[in-house]
VMD Tcl script that draws the C-alpha trace (Angstrom):
set ca {
  {0.08 -0.02 0.13}
  {1.15 3.35 -0.65}
  {2.07 5.90 2.19}
  {1.85 9.31 2.86}
  {4.81 11.33 2.41}
  {5.77 14.37 4.43}
  {4.28 16.70 1.94}
  {1.24 15.20 2.33}
  {-1.84 15.39 4.86}
  {-3.33 12.44 6.14}
  {-6.72 12.01 7.76}
  {-8.37 8.79 9.53}
  {-11.65 8.06 10.19}
  {-13.26 4.91 11.39}
  {-16.80 3.95 9.74}
  {-18.98 3.13 12.58}
  {-20.80 0.22 13.74}
  {-24.09 0.96 12.13}
  {-22.42 1.01 8.52}
  {-23.65 -1.99 6.56}
  {-19.71 -2.51 5.19}
  {-17.83 -1.28 8.23}
  {-14.03 -0.78 8.06}
  {-11.50 1.60 8.45}
  {-11.87 4.73 6.34}
  {-8.72 7.13 5.63}
  {-8.35 9.79 3.35}
  {-5.13 11.49 2.28}
  {-3.89 14.87 -0.01}
  {-1.67 14.10 -2.60}
  {0.69 16.97 -3.57}
  {3.58 15.70 -5.67}
  {3.90 14.05 -9.22}
  {5.61 11.30 -7.90}
  {2.82 10.45 -5.43}
  {0.16 10.93 -8.27}
  {2.22 8.35 -10.29}
  {2.58 5.73 -7.45}
  {-1.26 5.72 -7.45}
  {-1.39 4.36 -11.41}
  {-2.53 1.06 -10.87}
  {-4.92 1.62 -8.02}
  {-6.44 4.34 -9.82}
  {-6.69 2.25 -12.71}
  {-8.42 -0.57 -11.19}
  {-10.79 1.89 -9.43}
  {-11.87 3.35 -12.56}
  {-12.50 -0.05 -14.14}
  {-14.78 -1.00 -11.38}
  {-16.49 2.18 -10.31}
  {-16.12 4.88 -13.11}
  {-18.93 5.94 -14.85}
  {-18.79 6.38 -18.61}
  {-18.90 10.06 -18.61}
  {-15.98 10.03 -16.06}
  {-13.33 9.24 -18.70}
  {-11.85 12.76 -17.94}
  {-11.06 11.35 -14.29}
  {-9.17 8.61 -15.68}
  {-5.50 8.40 -14.56}
  {-4.34 8.18 -18.20}
  {-6.06 11.49 -19.38}
  {-4.79 13.14 -16.41}
  {-1.23 11.70 -16.73}
  {-1.05 13.14 -20.35}
  {-2.88 16.54 -19.00}
  {0.11 16.87 -16.03}
  {2.75 16.60 -18.65}
  {1.44 19.72 -20.52}
  {-0.67 21.86 -17.72}
  {0.92 21.11 -14.25}
  {3.19 23.80 -13.25}
  {3.59 24.86 -16.98}
  {2.07 28.74 -16.25}
  {4.37 31.55 -17.59}
  {3.77 33.11 -14.17}
  {3.82 31.91 -10.68}
  {0.38 32.96 -9.98}
  {-0.87 30.80 -12.76}
  {0.96 27.43 -11.86}
  {-0.99 24.49 -10.70}
  {0.08 22.27 -7.73}
  {-1.70 18.85 -7.27}
  {-4.24 18.28 -4.40}
  {-5.35 14.92 -5.14}
  {-7.63 13.14 -2.33}
  {-7.48 9.62 -2.07}
  {-9.98 7.75 0.01}
  {-9.43 4.07 1.35}
  {-11.46 1.67 2.88}
  {-9.11 -0.88 4.89}
  {-6.53 0.01 2.76}
  {-8.12 -0.39 -0.93}
  {-8.28 2.72 -2.90}
  {-12.08 3.54 -2.97}
  {-12.06 7.36 -3.86}
  {-9.97 9.84 -6.26}
  {-10.79 13.46 -6.07}
  {-8.75 14.66 -9.08}
  {-7.94 18.35 -7.57}
  {-5.37 20.82 -8.19}
  {-4.58 23.98 -6.40}
  {-3.78 27.55 -7.89}
  {-3.36 30.97 -6.62}
  {-5.82 33.74 -7.40}
  {-5.56 37.13 -5.48}
  {-3.75 35.64 -2.54}
  {-6.30 32.79 -2.09}
  {-5.73 29.07 -2.50}
  {-8.60 28.03 -5.07}
  {-9.01 24.24 -5.60}
  {-10.05 23.49 -9.24}
  {-10.40 20.07 -11.15}
  {-7.42 18.43 -12.14}
  {-7.71 18.52 -16.31}
  {-9.02 22.19 -16.36}
  {-9.22 23.74 -18.83}
  {-9.55 20.48 -21.43}
  {-11.74 18.23 -19.68}
  {-15.43 18.38 -20.30}
  {-16.78 17.33 -17.02}
  {-15.35 17.31 -13.58}
  {-16.25 14.56 -10.87}
  {-15.19 12.57 -8.38}
  {-14.44 8.85 -8.87}
  {-16.15 6.86 -5.87}
  {-17.11 3.33 -5.53}
  {-21.14 2.85 -4.99}
  {-22.31 1.33 -1.84}
  {-23.15 2.29 1.84}
  {-19.55 3.88 2.40}
  {-19.88 6.11 -0.66}
  {-21.48 9.48 1.25}
  {-18.63 8.72 3.88}
  {-15.99 8.91 1.63}
  {-17.12 11.99 0.18}
  {-17.57 13.51 3.32}
  {-14.37 12.56 4.72}
  {-12.75 13.85 1.58}
  {-14.49 17.34 1.96}
  {-13.61 17.43 5.35}
  {-9.95 17.17 4.72}
  {-10.02 19.58 2.03}
  {-11.45 22.27 4.46}
  {-8.63 21.20 7.13}
  {-5.77 21.67 4.80}
  {-6.00 25.69 4.49}
  {-7.75 26.18 1.00}
  {-9.79 29.02 0.53}
  {-12.50 28.25 -2.17}
  {-13.42 25.08 -4.45}
  {-14.29 26.57 -8.19}
  {-15.37 23.18 -9.65}
  {-16.42 23.50 -13.09}
  {-18.64 21.52 -15.57}
  {-20.33 18.99 -13.03}
  {-23.26 17.28 -14.42}
  {-26.52 16.97 -12.70}
  {-25.86 13.23 -12.03}
  {-22.12 13.54 -10.89}
  {-21.11 11.54 -7.85}
  {-20.07 15.02 -6.21}
  {-23.08 16.92 -7.15}
  {-25.18 16.37 -4.34}
  {-22.65 17.06 -1.66}
  {-21.70 20.35 -3.35}
  {-25.63 21.23 -3.53}
  {-26.17 20.04 0.26}
  {-23.39 22.82 1.28}
  {-25.08 25.60 -0.50}
  {-22.41 25.94 -3.51}
  {-23.09 28.65 -5.80}
  {-24.34 27.54 -8.84}
  {-23.48 29.72 -12.27}
  {-22.83 29.03 -16.09}
  {-25.64 26.35 -16.28}
  {-25.76 24.61 -19.55}
  {-26.90 21.54 -20.92}
  {-25.12 18.44 -22.77}
  {-26.87 16.87 -25.55}
  {-26.76 13.35 -25.97}
  {-28.00 10.48 -28.64}
  {-29.34 7.58 -27.44}
  {-28.09 4.91 -29.98}
  {-29.44 1.95 -27.83}
  {-32.96 3.04 -28.74}
  {-32.46 1.76 -32.52}
  {-31.76 -1.30 -33.64}
  {-29.06 0.16 -36.30}
  {-28.04 3.35 -37.60}
  {-30.52 3.12 -40.75}
  {-33.34 2.61 -37.96}
  {-31.89 5.52 -35.96}
  {-31.51 8.34 -38.59}
  {-34.97 7.61 -39.78}
  {-36.32 9.19 -36.77}
  {-34.67 12.66 -38.17}
  {-36.94 14.80 -40.49}
  {-36.77 13.89 -44.42}
  {-35.97 17.18 -45.18}
  {-32.83 17.05 -43.03}
  {-31.65 13.92 -44.46}
  {-32.64 15.24 -48.08}
  {-30.47 18.18 -47.59}
  {-27.44 16.05 -46.18}
  {-27.63 14.07 -49.36}
  {-27.40 17.49 -51.36}
  {-24.88 18.87 -49.12}
  {-22.87 15.55 -50.07}
  {-23.62 15.93 -53.80}
  {-22.17 19.44 -53.82}
  {-18.88 18.65 -51.91}
  {-18.42 15.81 -54.52}
  {-18.44 18.69 -57.25}
  {-15.30 19.91 -55.57}
  {-13.32 17.17 -55.04}
  {-13.10 13.52 -53.95}
  {-14.89 12.70 -50.57}
  {-13.13 10.40 -48.09}
  {-14.00 9.70 -44.67}
  {-11.25 9.25 -42.28}
  {-11.78 7.45 -38.80}
  {-8.32 7.39 -36.90}
  {-7.31 5.85 -33.54}
  {-3.64 5.99 -32.25}
  {-0.79 7.10 -34.55}
  {1.01 9.90 -36.12}
  {-1.72 10.45 -38.47}
  {-4.52 10.90 -36.10}
  {-2.29 13.35 -33.77}
  {-1.43 15.53 -37.00}
  {-5.52 15.57 -37.71}
  {-5.79 16.47 -34.01}
  {-3.64 19.46 -34.33}
  {-5.21 20.44 -37.11}
  {-8.64 20.51 -35.60}
  {-7.23 22.63 -32.77}
  {-5.88 25.02 -34.94}
  {-8.91 25.32 -37.29}
  {-11.04 25.81 -33.63}
  {-8.58 28.74 -32.63}
  {-9.16 30.62 -36.27}
  {-12.81 30.10 -35.84}
  {-13.00 31.63 -32.36}
  {-10.68 34.44 -33.90}
  {-12.98 35.18 -36.72}
  {-16.23 35.36 -34.20}
  {-14.28 37.26 -31.75}
  {-14.64 34.83 -29.15}
  {-12.08 33.75 -26.18}
  {-11.78 30.43 -24.62}
  {-9.04 29.27 -21.97}
  {-8.69 26.33 -23.55}
  {-7.36 27.53 -26.72}
  {-4.57 29.74 -25.30}
  {-1.16 29.19 -26.56}
  {-0.23 25.99 -27.72}
  {-0.79 23.41 -24.69}
  {-4.09 22.08 -26.19}
  {-2.30 21.13 -29.63}
  {0.41 19.36 -27.60}
  {-2.18 17.88 -25.32}
  {-4.16 16.38 -28.16}
  {-1.16 15.37 -30.23}
  {0.23 13.31 -27.59}
  {-2.95 11.53 -26.42}
  {-3.53 10.73 -30.17}
  {0.13 9.71 -30.94}
  {1.39 7.84 -27.92}
  {0.69 4.35 -26.91}
  {2.11 5.03 -23.49}
  {-1.02 5.63 -20.96}
  {-3.20 5.25 -23.78}
  {-6.46 7.04 -24.07}
  {-9.33 5.93 -26.48}
  {-9.17 8.85 -28.54}
  {-10.98 8.77 -31.98}
  {-10.13 11.24 -34.78}
  {-12.38 11.57 -37.70}
  {-12.20 13.85 -40.79}
  {-14.22 14.46 -43.99}
  {-11.85 15.60 -46.75}
  {-12.72 16.90 -50.02}
  {-9.92 16.56 -52.57}
  {-7.39 15.48 -49.67}
  {-8.18 18.63 -47.71}
  {-9.98 18.36 -44.56}
  {-13.75 19.81 -44.53}
  {-14.60 18.79 -41.05}
  {-12.57 17.43 -38.19}
  {-14.03 15.66 -35.14}
  {-11.70 14.51 -31.79}
  {-13.79 12.35 -29.10}
  {-13.14 10.06 -26.42}
  {-14.86 6.51 -26.05}
  {-15.34 5.03 -22.67}
  {-17.53 2.19 -21.25}
  {-20.04 2.34 -24.47}
  {-19.93 6.12 -24.46}
  {-18.66 8.50 -27.06}
  {-17.84 12.17 -26.22}
  {-17.27 14.32 -29.11}
  {-14.96 16.71 -27.60}
  {-13.71 18.92 -30.36}
  {-16.04 18.97 -33.76}
  {-14.96 22.10 -36.46}
  {-15.13 22.65 -39.74}
  {-12.89 24.38 -42.71}
  {-14.88 27.90 -43.52}
  {-14.38 27.41 -46.97}
  {-16.91 24.46 -46.78}
  {-19.36 26.36 -44.47}
  {-22.15 26.39 -46.72}
  {-22.44 22.39 -47.19}
  {-22.86 21.68 -43.38}
  {-19.70 19.27 -43.28}
  {-19.96 19.07 -39.72}
  {-23.27 17.67 -40.07}
  {-22.04 15.16 -42.83}
  {-19.14 14.10 -40.51}
  {-21.56 13.79 -37.59}
  {-23.64 11.52 -39.21}
  {-20.91 9.25 -40.49}
  {-19.30 9.03 -36.94}
  {-22.74 7.98 -35.69}
  {-22.65 5.18 -38.33}
  {-19.46 3.92 -36.84}
  {-20.51 4.12 -33.53}
  {-23.46 1.71 -34.36}
  {-20.36 -0.70 -35.57}
  {-18.30 -0.09 -32.35}
  {-21.04 -0.73 -30.04}
  {-21.38 2.72 -28.66}
  {-24.77 3.14 -26.76}
  {-24.65 6.64 -25.92}
  {-23.07 9.66 -28.03}
  {-22.35 12.82 -25.96}
  {-22.15 16.05 -27.58}
  {-21.33 17.79 -24.47}
  {-22.07 21.11 -23.20}
  {-22.80 23.76 -24.45}
  {-26.62 23.10 -25.91}
  {-26.05 24.88 -29.16}
  {-29.06 24.82 -31.58}
  {-27.40 22.10 -34.05}
  {-26.82 19.71 -31.32}
  {-30.24 19.60 -29.92}
  {-31.43 19.49 -33.39}
  {-29.62 16.01 -33.11}
  {-30.25 14.97 -29.81}
  {-32.28 12.48 -27.71}
  {-32.02 14.49 -24.55}
  {-29.92 16.57 -22.20}
  {-27.93 16.57 -18.99}
  {-27.53 19.75 -17.21}
  {-24.24 20.85 -16.09}
  {-23.13 23.66 -13.88}
  {-19.91 25.44 -12.50}
  {-20.01 25.13 -8.60}
  {-17.91 27.95 -6.06}
  {-17.82 26.85 -2.53}
  {-15.87 29.07 -0.08}
  {-13.87 27.23 2.68}
  {-12.57 30.32 4.62}
  {-13.75 33.91 5.36}
  {-11.20 34.73 2.31}
  {-12.80 32.43 -0.10}
  {-16.36 33.93 0.88}
  {-14.84 37.29 -0.05}
  {-13.23 36.23 -3.27}
  {-16.42 34.36 -4.15}
  {-18.35 37.64 -3.84}
  {-16.07 39.67 -5.53}
  {-14.55 37.80 -8.45}
  {-16.78 34.63 -8.83}
  {-20.23 36.45 -8.57}
  {-19.41 39.65 -10.01}
  {-16.61 40.65 -12.14}
  {-16.40 37.63 -14.20}
  {-20.06 38.04 -15.16}
  {-19.28 41.89 -15.84}
  {-16.34 40.74 -18.03}
  {-18.48 38.48 -20.03}
  {-21.09 40.72 -20.67}
  {-18.71 43.66 -21.32}
  {-17.06 41.60 -24.06}
  {-20.47 40.67 -25.68}
  {-21.20 44.16 -25.75}
  {-18.11 45.26 -27.94}
  {-18.10 45.90 -31.68}
  {-17.02 42.68 -33.65}
  {-13.81 44.20 -34.70}
  {-12.88 45.17 -31.22}
  {-13.71 41.78 -29.88}
  {-11.51 39.98 -32.90}
  {-8.51 42.19 -31.59}
  {-9.17 41.17 -28.00}
  {-9.51 37.51 -28.81}
  {-6.32 37.57 -30.83}
  {-4.23 38.98 -27.86}
  {-5.83 36.78 -25.80}
  {-5.83 33.22 -27.86}
  {-2.37 34.10 -28.99}
  {-0.31 34.25 -25.94}
  {2.39 31.87 -25.69}
  {2.35 30.05 -22.61}
  {3.03 26.27 -22.97}
  {5.18 23.47 -24.71}
  {5.46 23.14 -28.01}
  {3.72 20.35 -30.01}
  {4.95 17.19 -29.62}
  {7.29 18.13 -26.75}
  {6.21 15.52 -24.06}
  {5.20 12.46 -25.52}
  {6.75 9.44 -23.08}
}
mol new
graphics top color blue
foreach p $ca { graphics top sphere $p radius 0.5 }
foreach p [lrange $ca 0 end-1] q [lrange $ca 1 end] { graphics top cylinder $p $q radius 0.2 }
display resetview
């Protein structure tokens, strides 16, 4: 069993005699990369037996690659990230992982999800059963005792393991969105599934396909691990950044080059593999649309979907999505997750939605002040102010924001 190092905090709690599964419960705070790496096998075992499909972003391998590119990679000291992983055990067996990091903001110690800003959902990996709530409570108690000021936990699904705990403690909910999904298990096959969509939409997709064919030979690529998949993934991130710039939009995930490097490595590396899938619709050899997604336990999450502006009139993104759905049936995918936000085109495809929200919960007086002044007030004002600017000024701001260089070059951390 892994032992706590001097740089980590240990809190032990004994389960009471009324529990259905009595036993000794301990939680520890892992703050070093070495400590994280020592958890690898146990973390993988916990994900296999207790992880939900949408918790792929809490898997060890996903976060191992994240740590290679984002941990302690900030250009300024206040932007650097430090691990704050809570590991919970029952009789020595790993039964819970809170994959967290600590960042410094205005003198406050702020907890965020490990994986920020590339992970699409944040949650706690925890075993089901009578001890689940005891584990969550013990983990939260440890965080409160460890001197942190605020937990700013984004993209928490309504059905997340941690959602009830955060809600019960009065956490501030903001940026409430919906994540649309397709229930592929509701149909016997691809043809039966797509028949539910309006005949007009299906006809339009056939017309768009014909128009694209007039411009060059059409091909669909579906790639997994390898350099070709990595190159397409990097191309997709570049196209997405160009799209954001053209619209005058900003996104922390696309600042600098770290996101390209991250997706390059999870697509190229066979070390600590992530079940990534990169799909592309090409016209005359040029990518008209690209999708990057990850598969987990019968679920596919479409992480990045982007199209080339030269082909926008022919809806290449919808054509690629339809082909990806076709392949998902062949691969035994039961749910196709389009992720938040609930854009109109996603809702037109979807069978249902899951609500997501960002939670902010203070752990100290300083954290309460930070939440009141920054989370509740300044962030909302900044977002509204940016939206009110003329497009030319939004584009100038987006260009300045997104082109900052604050990370490693592409391909610099494959191990």
